[in-house]
PyMOL Python script that loads the backbone (N, CA, C, O; Angstrom):
from pymol import cmd

cmd.read_pdbstr("""\
ATOM      1  N   UNK A   1      88.975 -49.031 238.955  1.00  0.00           N
ATOM      2  CA  UNK A   1      89.960 -48.183 238.743  1.00  0.00           C
ATOM      3  C   UNK A   1      91.661 -48.938 239.098  1.00  0.00           C
ATOM      4  O   UNK A   1      91.836 -49.590 240.127  1.00  0.00           O
ATOM      5  N   UNK A   2      92.440 -48.779 238.387  1.00  0.00           N
ATOM      6  CA  UNK A   2      93.236 -49.718 238.459  1.00  0.00           C
ATOM      7  C   UNK A   2      94.237 -48.873 238.446  1.00  0.00           C
ATOM      8  O   UNK A   2      94.365 -47.996 237.592  1.00  0.00           O
ATOM      9  N   UNK A   3      95.305 -49.145 239.736  1.00  0.00           N
ATOM     10  CA  UNK A   3      96.762 -48.933 240.529  1.00  0.00           C
ATOM     11  C   UNK A   3      97.554 -48.910 239.029  1.00  0.00           C
ATOM     12  O   UNK A   3      97.461 -49.829 238.215  1.00  0.00           O
ATOM     13  N   UNK A   4      98.643 -47.232 238.753  1.00  0.00           N
ATOM     14  CA  UNK A   4      99.478 -47.631 237.993  1.00  0.00           C
ATOM     15  C   UNK A   4     101.375 -47.282 238.683  1.00  0.00           C
ATOM     16  O   UNK A   4     101.576 -46.646 239.718  1.00  0.00           O
ATOM     17  N   UNK A   5     102.101 -47.666 238.117  1.00  0.00           N
ATOM     18  CA  UNK A   5     103.256 -47.481 239.047  1.00  0.00           C
ATOM     19  C   UNK A   5     104.256 -46.811 237.992  1.00  0.00           C
ATOM     20  O   UNK A   5     104.629 -47.428 236.994  1.00  0.00           O
ATOM     21  N   UNK A   6     104.720 -45.319 238.323  1.00  0.00           N
ATOM     22  CA  UNK A   6     105.252 -44.901 237.735  1.00  0.00           C
ATOM     23  C   UNK A   6     106.871 -44.711 238.021  1.00  0.00           C
ATOM     24  O   UNK A   6     107.151 -45.352 239.035  1.00  0.00           O
ATOM     25  N   UNK A   7     107.814 -44.172 237.573  1.00  0.00           N
ATOM     26  CA  UNK A   7     108.971 -44.003 237.758  1.00  0.00           C
ATOM     27  C   UNK A   7     109.731 -42.412 237.158  1.00  0.00           C
ATOM     28  O   UNK A   7     109.618 -42.037 235.990  1.00  0.00           O
ATOM     29  N   UNK A   8     110.301 -41.833 237.965  1.00  0.00           N
ATOM     30  CA  UNK A   8     110.744 -40.532 237.224  1.00  0.00           C
ATOM     31  C   UNK A   8     112.057 -40.691 237.111  1.00  0.00           C
ATOM     32  O   UNK A   8     112.723 -40.799 238.141  1.00  0.00           O
ATOM     33  N   UNK A   9     112.878 -40.749 235.416  1.00  0.00           N
ATOM     34  CA  UNK A   9     114.249 -40.589 235.032  1.00  0.00           C
ATOM     35  C   UNK A   9     114.696 -39.478 235.522  1.00  0.00           C
ATOM     36  O   UNK A   9     115.843 -39.660 235.928  1.00  0.00           O
ATOM     37  N   UNK A  10     114.289 -38.247 235.706  1.00  0.00           N
ATOM     38  CA  UNK A  10     114.550 -37.088 236.570  1.00  0.00           C
ATOM     39  C   UNK A  10     115.162 -37.000 237.938  1.00  0.00           C
ATOM     40  O   UNK A  10     116.142 -36.265 238.059  1.00  0.00           O
ATOM     41  N   UNK A  11     114.660 -37.729 239.108  1.00  0.00           N
ATOM     42  CA  UNK A  11     114.781 -37.710 240.290  1.00  0.00           C
ATOM     43  C   UNK A  11     115.248 -39.187 240.572  1.00  0.00           C
ATOM     44  O   UNK A  11     116.209 -39.390 241.314  1.00  0.00           O
ATOM     45  N   UNK A  12     114.688 -40.024 240.083  1.00  0.00           N
ATOM     46  CA  UNK A  12     114.806 -41.459 240.308  1.00  0.00           C
ATOM     47  C   UNK A  12     113.015 -41.936 241.598  1.00  0.00           C
ATOM     48  O   UNK A  12     112.888 -42.965 242.263  1.00  0.00           O
ATOM     49  N   UNK A  13     112.088 -40.869 241.509  1.00  0.00           N
ATOM     50  CA  UNK A  13     111.300 -41.509 242.654  1.00  0.00           C
ATOM     51  C   UNK A  13     110.253 -42.321 241.738  1.00  0.00           C
ATOM     52  O   UNK A  13     109.984 -42.249 240.539  1.00  0.00           O
ATOM     53  N   UNK A  14     109.688 -43.260 242.972  1.00  0.00           N
ATOM     54  CA  UNK A  14     108.958 -44.235 242.036  1.00  0.00           C
ATOM     55  C   UNK A  14     107.303 -44.194 243.152  1.00  0.00           C
ATOM     56  O   UNK A  14     107.209 -44.321 244.373  1.00  0.00           O
ATOM     57  N   UNK A  15     106.337 -43.993 242.223  1.00  0.00           N
ATOM     58  CA  UNK A  15     104.976 -43.295 242.806  1.00  0.00           C
ATOM     59  C   UNK A  15     103.930 -44.346 241.678  1.00  0.00           C
ATOM     60  O   UNK A  15     103.893 -44.712 240.503  1.00  0.00           O
ATOM     61  N   UNK A  16     102.928 -44.543 243.389  1.00  0.00           N
ATOM     62  CA  UNK A  16     101.643 -45.260 242.623  1.00  0.00           C
ATOM     63  C   UNK A  16     100.376 -44.544 241.970  1.00  0.00           C
ATOM     64  O   UNK A  16     100.010 -43.745 242.833  1.00  0.00           O
ATOM     65  N   UNK A  17      99.789 -44.470 241.209  1.00  0.00           N
ATOM     66  CA  UNK A  17      98.979 -43.647 240.949  1.00  0.00           C
ATOM     67  C   UNK A  17      97.682 -44.306 240.692  1.00  0.00           C
ATOM     68  O   UNK A  17      97.612 -45.295 239.963  1.00  0.00           O
ATOM     69  N   UNK A  18      96.547 -43.730 241.330  1.00  0.00           N
ATOM     70  CA  UNK A  18      95.263 -44.627 241.226  1.00  0.00           C
ATOM     71  C   UNK A  18      94.092 -44.314 239.902  1.00  0.00           C
ATOM     72  O   UNK A  18      92.913 -44.295 240.256  1.00  0.00           O
ATOM     73  N   UNK A  19      94.317 -44.131 238.778  1.00  0.00           N
ATOM     74  CA  UNK A  19      93.703 -43.850 237.582  1.00  0.00           C
ATOM     75  C   UNK A  19      92.939 -44.700 236.661  1.00  0.00           C
ATOM     76  O   UNK A  19      93.158 -45.841 236.255  1.00  0.00           O
ATOM     77  N   UNK A  20      91.851 -43.748 236.398  1.00  0.00           N
ATOM     78  CA  UNK A  20      90.746 -44.706 235.446  1.00  0.00           C
ATOM     79  C   UNK A  20      91.654 -45.032 234.387  1.00  0.00           C
ATOM     80  O   UNK A  20      92.678 -44.397 234.137  1.00  0.00           O
ATOM     81  N   UNK A  21      91.225 -46.094 233.744  1.00  0.00           N
ATOM     82  CA  UNK A  21      91.839 -46.702 232.503  1.00  0.00           C
ATOM     83  C   UNK A  21      91.551 -45.773 231.269  1.00  0.00           C
ATOM     84  O   UNK A  21      92.255 -46.121 230.321  1.00  0.00           O
ATOM     85  N   UNK A  22      90.941 -44.966 231.049  1.00  0.00           N
ATOM     86  CA  UNK A  22      91.359 -43.684 230.279  1.00  0.00           C
ATOM     87  C   UNK A  22      91.915 -42.875 230.353  1.00  0.00           C
ATOM     88  O   UNK A  22      91.827 -42.037 229.455  1.00  0.00           O
ATOM     89  N   UNK A  23      92.914 -42.632 231.601  1.00  0.00           N
ATOM     90  CA  UNK A  23      93.620 -41.370 231.722  1.00  0.00           C
ATOM     91  C   UNK A  23      94.831 -41.558 231.044  1.00  0.00           C
ATOM     92  O   UNK A  23      95.157 -42.628 230.530  1.00  0.00           O
ATOM     93  N   UNK A  24      95.554 -40.457 231.034  1.00  0.00           N
ATOM     94  CA  UNK A  24      96.397 -40.334 229.817  1.00  0.00           C
ATOM     95  C   UNK A  24      97.947 -41.188 230.713  1.00  0.00           C
ATOM     96  O   UNK A  24      98.175 -41.102 231.919  1.00  0.00           O
ATOM     97  N   UNK A  25      98.415 -41.611 230.147  1.00  0.00           N
ATOM     98  CA  UNK A  25     100.109 -42.739 230.146  1.00  0.00           C
ATOM     99  C   UNK A  25     100.745 -41.553 230.458  1.00  0.00           C
ATOM    100  O   UNK A  25     101.692 -41.830 231.194  1.00  0.00           O
ATOM    101  N   UNK A  26     100.679 -40.328 230.247  1.00  0.00           N
ATOM    102  CA  UNK A  26     101.915 -39.500 230.838  1.00  0.00           C
ATOM    103  C   UNK A  26     101.263 -38.918 231.938  1.00  0.00           C
ATOM    104  O   UNK A  26     100.079 -38.581 231.980  1.00  0.00           O
ATOM    105  N   UNK A  27     102.465 -38.778 233.201  1.00  0.00           N
ATOM    106  CA  UNK A  27     101.662 -37.893 234.301  1.00  0.00           C
ATOM    107  C   UNK A  27     103.627 -37.557 234.868  1.00  0.00           C
ATOM    108  O   UNK A  27     104.737 -38.017 234.603  1.00  0.00           O
ATOM    109  N   UNK A  28     102.997 -36.442 235.787  1.00  0.00           N
ATOM    110  CA  UNK A  28     104.076 -35.757 236.445  1.00  0.00           C
ATOM    111  C   UNK A  28     104.553 -36.296 237.313  1.00  0.00           C
ATOM    112  O   UNK A  28     103.699 -37.044 237.789  1.00  0.00           O
ATOM    113  N   UNK A  29     105.900 -36.406 238.093  1.00  0.00           N
ATOM    114  CA  UNK A  29     106.072 -36.676 238.968  1.00  0.00           C
ATOM    115  C   UNK A  29     106.000 -35.622 240.363  1.00  0.00           C
ATOM    116  O   UNK A  29     106.241 -34.423 240.502  1.00  0.00           O
ATOM    117  N   UNK A  30     105.626 -36.511 241.139  1.00  0.00           N
ATOM    118  CA  UNK A  30     104.988 -35.406 242.375  1.00  0.00           C
ATOM    119  C   UNK A  30     106.139 -34.749 243.393  1.00  0.00           C
ATOM    120  O   UNK A  30     105.943 -34.021 244.366  1.00  0.00           O
ATOM    121  N   UNK A  31     107.527 -35.288 242.801  1.00  0.00           N
ATOM    122  CA  UNK A  31     108.457 -34.746 243.662  1.00  0.00           C
ATOM    123  C   UNK A  31     109.393 -33.686 242.902  1.00  0.00           C
ATOM    124  O   UNK A  31     109.900 -32.780 243.563  1.00  0.00           O
ATOM    125  N   UNK A  32     109.601 -33.776 241.677  1.00  0.00           N
ATOM    126  CA  UNK A  32     109.695 -32.611 241.093  1.00  0.00           C
ATOM    127  C   UNK A  32     109.372 -32.231 239.734  1.00  0.00           C
ATOM    128  O   UNK A  32     110.287 -31.850 239.004  1.00  0.00           O
ATOM    129  N   UNK A  33     108.239 -32.285 239.324  1.00  0.00           N
ATOM    130  CA  UNK A  33     107.592 -31.887 238.513  1.00  0.00           C
ATOM    131  C   UNK A  33     107.599 -32.567 237.180  1.00  0.00           C
ATOM    132  O   UNK A  33     106.597 -32.601 236.465  1.00  0.00           O
ATOM    133  N   UNK A  34     109.310 -33.371 236.703  1.00  0.00           N
ATOM    134  CA  UNK A  34     109.240 -33.938 235.388  1.00  0.00           C
ATOM    135  C   UNK A  34     108.348 -34.984 234.817  1.00  0.00           C
ATOM    136  O   UNK A  34     107.761 -35.639 235.678  1.00  0.00           O
ATOM    137  N   UNK A  35     108.113 -35.288 233.653  1.00  0.00           N
ATOM    138  CA  UNK A  35     107.518 -36.501 233.088  1.00  0.00           C
ATOM    139  C   UNK A  35     108.166 -37.594 233.936  1.00  0.00           C
ATOM    140  O   UNK A  35     109.301 -37.728 234.395  1.00  0.00           O
ATOM    141  N   UNK A  36     106.713 -38.549 234.001  1.00  0.00           N
ATOM    142  CA  UNK A  36     107.424 -40.029 234.998  1.00  0.00           C
ATOM    143  C   UNK A  36     106.676 -41.094 233.866  1.00  0.00           C
ATOM    144  O   UNK A  36     105.654 -40.934 233.199  1.00  0.00           O
ATOM    145  N   UNK A  37     107.730 -42.365 233.951  1.00  0.00           N
ATOM    146  CA  UNK A  37     107.104 -42.927 232.598  1.00  0.00           C
ATOM    147  C   UNK A  37     106.527 -44.283 233.301  1.00  0.00           C
ATOM    148  O   UNK A  37     107.241 -45.141 233.819  1.00  0.00           O
ATOM    149  N   UNK A  38     105.264 -44.314 233.232  1.00  0.00           N
ATOM    150  CA  UNK A  38     104.657 -45.952 233.768  1.00  0.00           C
ATOM    151  C   UNK A  38     105.465 -47.175 233.409  1.00  0.00           C
ATOM    152  O   UNK A  38     106.130 -47.219 232.374  1.00  0.00           O
ATOM    153  N   UNK A  39     105.414 -47.975 234.109  1.00  0.00           N
ATOM    154  CA  UNK A  39     106.095 -49.291 234.293  1.00  0.00           C
ATOM    155  C   UNK A  39     105.448 -50.331 233.248  1.00  0.00           C
ATOM    156  O   UNK A  39     104.249 -50.219 233.503  1.00  0.00           O
ATOM    157  N   UNK A  40     105.497 -50.726 232.817  1.00  0.00           N
ATOM    158  CA  UNK A  40     104.724 -51.740 232.165  1.00  0.00           C
ATOM    159  C   UNK A  40     104.465 -53.240 233.036  1.00  0.00           C
ATOM    160  O   UNK A  40     105.406 -53.745 233.649  1.00  0.00           O
ATOM    161  N   UNK A  41     103.169 -53.849 233.019  1.00  0.00           N
ATOM    162  CA  UNK A  41     102.992 -54.765 233.398  1.00  0.00           C
ATOM    163  C   UNK A  41     102.322 -54.150 235.103  1.00  0.00           C
ATOM    164  O   UNK A  41     102.285 -55.119 235.861  1.00  0.00           O
ATOM    165  N   UNK A  42     101.933 -53.130 235.654  1.00  0.00           N
ATOM    166  CA  UNK A  42     101.146 -53.244 236.306  1.00  0.00           C
ATOM    167  C   UNK A  42      99.888 -52.574 236.009  1.00  0.00           C
ATOM    168  O   UNK A  42      99.637 -52.357 234.823  1.00  0.00           O
ATOM    169  N   UNK A  43      99.157 -52.256 236.799  1.00  0.00           N
ATOM    170  CA  UNK A  43      97.936 -51.721 237.169  1.00  0.00           C
ATOM    171  C   UNK A  43      96.402 -52.896 236.672  1.00  0.00           C
ATOM    172  O   UNK A  43      95.190 -52.770 236.842  1.00  0.00           O
ATOM    173  N   UNK A  44      97.220 -53.932 236.051  1.00  0.00           N
ATOM    174  CA  UNK A  44      96.277 -55.294 235.481  1.00  0.00           C
ATOM    175  C   UNK A  44      95.995 -56.168 236.289  1.00  0.00           C
ATOM    176  O   UNK A  44      94.894 -56.719 236.288  1.00  0.00           O
ATOM    177  N   UNK A  45      97.185 -56.521 237.334  1.00  0.00           N
ATOM    178  CA  UNK A  45      97.039 -57.517 238.407  1.00  0.00           C
ATOM    179  C   UNK A  45      95.888 -57.709 239.498  1.00  0.00           C
ATOM    180  O   UNK A  45      95.729 -56.937 240.443  1.00  0.00           O
ATOM    181  N   UNK A  46      95.106 -58.837 239.247  1.00  0.00           N
ATOM    182  CA  UNK A  46      94.697 -58.980 240.647  1.00  0.00           C
ATOM    183  C   UNK A  46      94.933 -59.807 241.580  1.00  0.00           C
ATOM    184  O   UNK A  46      95.261 -60.975 241.371  1.00  0.00           O
ATOM    185  N   UNK A  47      94.780 -59.256 242.796  1.00  0.00           N
ATOM    186  CA  UNK A  47      95.128 -59.618 243.585  1.00  0.00           C
ATOM    187  C   UNK A  47      94.043 -60.957 244.609  1.00  0.00           C
ATOM    188  O   UNK A  47      92.817 -61.063 244.612  1.00  0.00           O
ATOM    189  N   UNK A  48      94.854 -61.613 245.204  1.00  0.00           N
ATOM    190  CA  UNK A  48      93.505 -62.759 245.955  1.00  0.00           C
ATOM    191  C   UNK A  48      94.159 -62.903 247.416  1.00  0.00           C
ATOM    192  O   UNK A  48      95.214 -63.519 247.564  1.00  0.00           O
ATOM    193  N   UNK A  49      93.541 -62.357 248.390  1.00  0.00           N
ATOM    194  CA  UNK A  49      93.645 -62.682 249.562  1.00  0.00           C
ATOM    195  C   UNK A  49      92.361 -63.586 249.779  1.00  0.00           C
ATOM    196  O   UNK A  49      91.362 -63.808 249.095  1.00  0.00           O
ATOM    197  N   UNK A  50      92.945 -64.146 251.400  1.00  0.00           N
ATOM    198  CA  UNK A  50      91.815 -64.504 252.408  1.00  0.00           C
ATOM    199  C   UNK A  50      91.603 -65.879 251.805  1.00  0.00           C
ATOM    200  O   UNK A  50      92.562 -66.623 251.606  1.00  0.00           O
ATOM    201  N   UNK A  51      90.723 -66.123 251.597  1.00  0.00           N
ATOM    202  CA  UNK A  51      89.499 -67.481 250.827  1.00  0.00           C
ATOM    203  C   UNK A  51      90.129 -68.022 249.572  1.00  0.00           C
ATOM    204  O   UNK A  51      89.989 -69.195 249.224  1.00  0.00           O
ATOM    205  N   UNK A  52      90.789 -67.180 248.939  1.00  0.00           N
ATOM    206  CA  UNK A  52      91.312 -67.754 247.736  1.00  0.00           C
ATOM    207  C   UNK A  52      92.335 -68.170 247.745  1.00  0.00           C
ATOM    208  O   UNK A  52      92.894 -68.034 246.657  1.00  0.00           O
ATOM    209  N   UNK A  53      93.240 -68.925 248.914  1.00  0.00           N
ATOM    210  CA  UNK A  53      94.136 -69.575 249.122  1.00  0.00           C
ATOM    211  C   UNK A  53      94.735 -70.739 248.831  1.00  0.00           C
ATOM    212  O   UNK A  53      94.225 -71.035 247.750  1.00  0.00           O
ATOM    213  N   UNK A  54      95.548 -71.647 249.133  1.00  0.00           N
ATOM    214  CA  UNK A  54      95.987 -73.199 249.094  1.00  0.00           C
ATOM    215  C   UNK A  54      95.138 -73.580 249.526  1.00  0.00           C
ATOM    216  O   UNK A  54      94.765 -74.330 248.625  1.00  0.00           O
ATOM    217  N   UNK A  55      94.191 -73.710 250.558  1.00  0.00           N
ATOM    218  CA  UNK A  55      93.465 -74.412 251.166  1.00  0.00           C
ATOM    219  C   UNK A  55      91.911 -74.171 250.649  1.00  0.00           C
ATOM    220  O   UNK A  55      91.069 -74.758 251.327  1.00  0.00           O
ATOM    221  N   UNK A  56      91.485 -73.490 249.686  1.00  0.00           N
ATOM    222  CA  UNK A  56      90.001 -73.238 249.186  1.00  0.00           C
ATOM    223  C   UNK A  56      90.623 -73.773 247.195  1.00  0.00           C
ATOM    224  O   UNK A  56      89.899 -73.758 246.200  1.00  0.00           O
ATOM    225  N   UNK A  57      91.745 -74.070 247.239  1.00  0.00           N
ATOM    226  CA  UNK A  57      92.021 -75.010 246.134  1.00  0.00           C
ATOM    227  C   UNK A  57      92.629 -73.797 244.984  1.00  0.00           C
ATOM    228  O   UNK A  57      93.112 -74.187 243.921  1.00  0.00           O
ATOM    229  N   UNK A  58      92.576 -72.790 245.207  1.00  0.00           N
ATOM    230  CA  UNK A  58      93.134 -71.617 244.996  1.00  0.00           C
ATOM    231  C   UNK A  58      94.831 -72.155 244.994  1.00  0.00           C
ATOM    232  O   UNK A  58      95.334 -72.973 245.764  1.00  0.00           O
ATOM    233  N   UNK A  59      95.422 -71.494 243.998  1.00  0.00           N
ATOM    234  CA  UNK A  59      97.005 -71.496 244.193  1.00  0.00           C
ATOM    235  C   UNK A  59      97.677 -70.280 244.825  1.00  0.00           C
ATOM    236  O   UNK A  59      97.180 -69.155 244.767  1.00  0.00           O
ATOM    237  N   UNK A  60      98.705 -70.529 245.366  1.00  0.00           N
ATOM    238  CA  UNK A  60      99.278 -69.181 246.617  1.00  0.00           C
ATOM    239  C   UNK A  60      99.929 -68.257 245.340  1.00  0.00           C
ATOM    240  O   UNK A  60     100.605 -68.581 244.363  1.00  0.00           O
ATOM    241  N   UNK A  61      99.411 -66.982 245.809  1.00  0.00           N
ATOM    242  CA  UNK A  61     100.217 -65.902 244.816  1.00  0.00           C
ATOM    243  C   UNK A  61     101.683 -66.054 244.677  1.00  0.00           C
ATOM    244  O   UNK A  61     102.365 -66.580 245.557  1.00  0.00           O
ATOM    245  N   UNK A  62     102.267 -65.497 243.337  1.00  0.00           N
ATOM    246  CA  UNK A  62     103.465 -65.639 243.234  1.00  0.00           C
ATOM    247  C   UNK A  62     104.592 -64.370 243.954  1.00  0.00           C
ATOM    248  O   UNK A  62     103.988 -63.430 244.472  1.00  0.00           O
ATOM    249  N   UNK A  63     105.856 -64.315 243.999  1.00  0.00           N
ATOM    250  CA  UNK A  63     106.158 -63.448 244.001  1.00  0.00           C
ATOM    251  C   UNK A  63     105.703 -62.002 243.503  1.00  0.00           C
ATOM    252  O   UNK A  63     104.945 -62.246 242.565  1.00  0.00           O
ATOM    253  N   UNK A  64     105.792 -60.510 243.673  1.00  0.00           N
ATOM    254  CA  UNK A  64     105.062 -59.880 243.476  1.00  0.00           C
ATOM    255  C   UNK A  64     103.836 -59.743 243.051  1.00  0.00           C
ATOM    256  O   UNK A  64     103.724 -58.669 242.461  1.00  0.00           O
ATOM    257  N   UNK A  65     102.567 -60.524 243.091  1.00  0.00           N
ATOM    258  CA  UNK A  65     101.790 -60.732 242.772  1.00  0.00           C
ATOM    259  C   UNK A  65     100.716 -61.261 244.006  1.00  0.00           C
ATOM    260  O   UNK A  65     100.024 -62.279 244.009  1.00  0.00           O
ATOM    261  N   UNK A  66     100.881 -59.803 245.430  1.00  0.00           N
ATOM    262  CA  UNK A  66     100.160 -60.141 246.619  1.00  0.00           C
ATOM    263  C   UNK A  66     100.895 -59.904 248.050  1.00  0.00           C
ATOM    264  O   UNK A  66     100.631 -59.336 249.110  1.00  0.00           O
ATOM    265  N   UNK A  67     102.278 -60.878 247.325  1.00  0.00           N
ATOM    266  CA  UNK A  67     102.904 -61.188 248.574  1.00  0.00           C
ATOM    267  C   UNK A  67     104.702 -61.255 248.038  1.00  0.00           C
ATOM    268  O   UNK A  67     104.824 -61.129 246.819  1.00  0.00           O
ATOM    269  N   UNK A  68     105.522 -61.367 248.521  1.00  0.00           N
ATOM    270  CA  UNK A  68     106.845 -61.205 247.949  1.00  0.00           C
ATOM    271  C   UNK A  68     107.610 -62.643 248.088  1.00  0.00           C
ATOM    272  O   UNK A  68     106.964 -63.437 248.771  1.00  0.00           O
ATOM    273  N   UNK A  69     108.823 -63.136 247.597  1.00  0.00           N
ATOM    274  CA  UNK A  69     109.311 -64.338 247.981  1.00  0.00           C
ATOM    275  C   UNK A  69     109.589 -64.667 249.084  1.00  0.00           C
ATOM    276  O   UNK A  69     109.459 -65.847 249.410  1.00  0.00           O
ATOM    277  N   UNK A  70     110.016 -63.785 249.907  1.00  0.00           N
ATOM    278  CA  UNK A  70     111.072 -63.737 251.592  1.00  0.00           C
ATOM    279  C   UNK A  70     110.187 -63.743 252.053  1.00  0.00           C
ATOM    280  O   UNK A  70     110.274 -64.786 252.701  1.00  0.00           O
ATOM    281  N   UNK A  71     108.560 -63.036 252.423  1.00  0.00           N
ATOM    282  CA  UNK A  71     107.723 -63.127 253.057  1.00  0.00           C
ATOM    283  C   UNK A  71     107.134 -61.739 253.737  1.00  0.00           C
ATOM    284  O   UNK A  71     106.264 -61.646 254.603  1.00  0.00           O
ATOM    285  N   UNK A  72     108.087 -60.393 252.891  1.00  0.00           N
ATOM    286  CA  UNK A  72     108.283 -59.179 253.423  1.00  0.00           C
ATOM    287  C   UNK A  72     106.465 -58.863 253.192  1.00  0.00           C
ATOM    288  O   UNK A  72     105.732 -59.447 252.393  1.00  0.00           O
ATOM    289  N   UNK A  73     106.110 -57.851 254.088  1.00  0.00           N
ATOM    290  CA  UNK A  73     104.539 -57.257 253.497  1.00  0.00           C
ATOM    291  C   UNK A  73     104.786 -55.931 252.382  1.00  0.00           C
ATOM    292  O   UNK A  73     103.885 -55.480 251.675  1.00  0.00           O
ATOM    293  N   UNK A  74     105.787 -55.575 252.392  1.00  0.00           N
ATOM    294  CA  UNK A  74     106.075 -54.976 251.494  1.00  0.00           C
ATOM    295  C   UNK A  74     106.849 -55.092 250.573  1.00  0.00           C
ATOM    296  O   UNK A  74     107.993 -55.532 250.684  1.00  0.00           O
ATOM    297  N   UNK A  75     105.935 -54.434 248.787  1.00  0.00           N
ATOM    298  CA  UNK A  75     107.206 -55.462 247.644  1.00  0.00           C
ATOM    299  C   UNK A  75     108.252 -55.107 247.712  1.00  0.00           C
ATOM    300  O   UNK A  75     108.474 -54.039 248.283  1.00  0.00           O
ATOM    301  N   UNK A  76     109.255 -55.833 247.179  1.00  0.00           N
ATOM    302  CA  UNK A  76     110.547 -55.573 246.897  1.00  0.00           C
ATOM    303  C   UNK A  76     110.875 -54.374 245.800  1.00  0.00           C
ATOM    304  O   UNK A  76     109.926 -54.035 245.093  1.00  0.00           O
ATOM    305  N   UNK A  77     111.763 -53.907 245.662  1.00  0.00           N
ATOM    306  CA  UNK A  77     112.523 -52.503 244.217  1.00  0.00           C
ATOM    307  C   UNK A  77     113.691 -53.659 243.534  1.00  0.00           C
ATOM    308  O   UNK A  77     114.205 -53.296 242.476  1.00  0.00           O
ATOM    309  N   UNK A  78     114.293 -55.560 244.318  1.00  0.00           N
ATOM    310  CA  UNK A  78     114.654 -55.616 243.411  1.00  0.00           C
ATOM    311  C   UNK A  78     114.402 -57.162 243.005  1.00  0.00           C
ATOM    312  O   UNK A  78     113.395 -57.819 243.270  1.00  0.00           O
ATOM    313  N   UNK A  79     115.634 -57.622 242.249  1.00  0.00           N
ATOM    314  CA  UNK A  79     115.042 -58.935 242.074  1.00  0.00           C
ATOM    315  C   UNK A  79     114.826 -60.364 242.738  1.00  0.00           C
ATOM    316  O   UNK A  79     115.820 -60.797 243.321  1.00  0.00           O
ATOM    317  N   UNK A  80     113.648 -61.200 242.749  1.00  0.00           N
ATOM    318  CA  UNK A  80     113.554 -61.889 243.892  1.00  0.00           C
ATOM    319  C   UNK A  80     114.354 -62.280 244.894  1.00  0.00           C
ATOM    320  O   UNK A  80     115.428 -62.269 244.293  1.00  0.00           O
ATOM    321  N   UNK A  81     114.596 -62.599 245.925  1.00  0.00           N
ATOM    322  CA  UNK A  81     115.859 -63.418 246.641  1.00  0.00           C
ATOM    323  C   UNK A  81     116.306 -64.318 246.574  1.00  0.00           C
ATOM    324  O   UNK A  81     115.758 -65.373 246.255  1.00  0.00           O
ATOM    325  N   UNK A  82     118.184 -64.037 247.046  1.00  0.00           N
ATOM    326  CA  UNK A  82     118.585 -65.382 246.290  1.00  0.00           C
ATOM    327  C   UNK A  82     118.862 -65.092 244.523  1.00  0.00           C
ATOM    328  O   UNK A  82     119.460 -65.954 243.879  1.00  0.00           O
ATOM    329  N   UNK A  83     118.475 -64.088 243.993  1.00  0.00           N
ATOM    330  CA  UNK A  83     118.809 -63.863 242.570  1.00  0.00           C
ATOM    331  C   UNK A  83     120.206 -62.547 242.521  1.00  0.00           C
ATOM    332  O   UNK A  83     120.670 -62.178 241.442  1.00  0.00           O
TER     333      UNK A  83
END
""", "prot")
cmd.dss("prot")
cmd.show_as("cartoon", "prot")
cmd.util.cbc("prot")
cmd.orient("prot")
């Protein structure tokens, strides 16, 4: 099951939900109960860690695809560093 990212236009909360692909795209914000909108481009990425690195012939993950461009452990909410 993929993880989908949502944004609430009422309170501004961003959250992720682990849902089956057959689940309804409309979900409710856990903070305020308003309709939340699913963000595009999430839920379909495959994250490779460990053996799928540059040493094994694979390419290093790009910013936002398993690691951040600045090396932080958590995902950035802003454009890539330096932009």
